[in-house]
C-alpha positions, 0 to 999 in steps of 0.5 A: 500499499503506498503510503506517506508516513509523515512524522517528527519521528521519521528521518527525513528522506526515509523510503521504506520498501516493506510491504505494508497493508491496511492492517498495518496501522492496527498493528502498529497501534497494538504494538505500542499500547498492547504488545503481544495483542496482535496474535489474538487478532485476525491472521491478517493483523497479526501477519502485518508489518508495523509502521514502528520500524520507520520511527527511528529517530531517538528524539523528534525533530523540532525543525519547522522546514517543510519546504522540501516536502511541500514542493515534492507534493505539489510536483507530484499533484502537478504531474498526477493532474497531468496524467489524469490520476487526479480527477478533481482539483486538490488545494495547494499546500502554501508555505503559510499553511506549515503548522508551528512548532509543537507547543502546549499539549503536543509538547506535553505529549512528547515530553510525556513519551520521553518520561515513559520511554526512559522509566520503562527503558522502551527502545528509541523507535517507540514514542 
């Protein structure tokens, strides 16, 4: 299943050739919050790859430089529209649409994940 995994926990430019499917999201949630529970789910969920292997950063990225990603998506949309892949116009992403750095609740969640990781000795790839 082709997908973009956008996260401050993913290194820029990461490309995965792992075969994921729709149940990979379920498997990822189970691996993070209920390790081992995937075995009790359907064979499809139990056999799915989880997205956690893409979360390789020890610390979340704090930069707000989304310019390269915005340009890549705009280029893809332009090419897709030319080839009839996109039937309806898609709004473009402007530099002004880039979200601000983490603050408030989001920053608190990042801090909480660090505390939990340190207290429970979770691997770095597990936020």
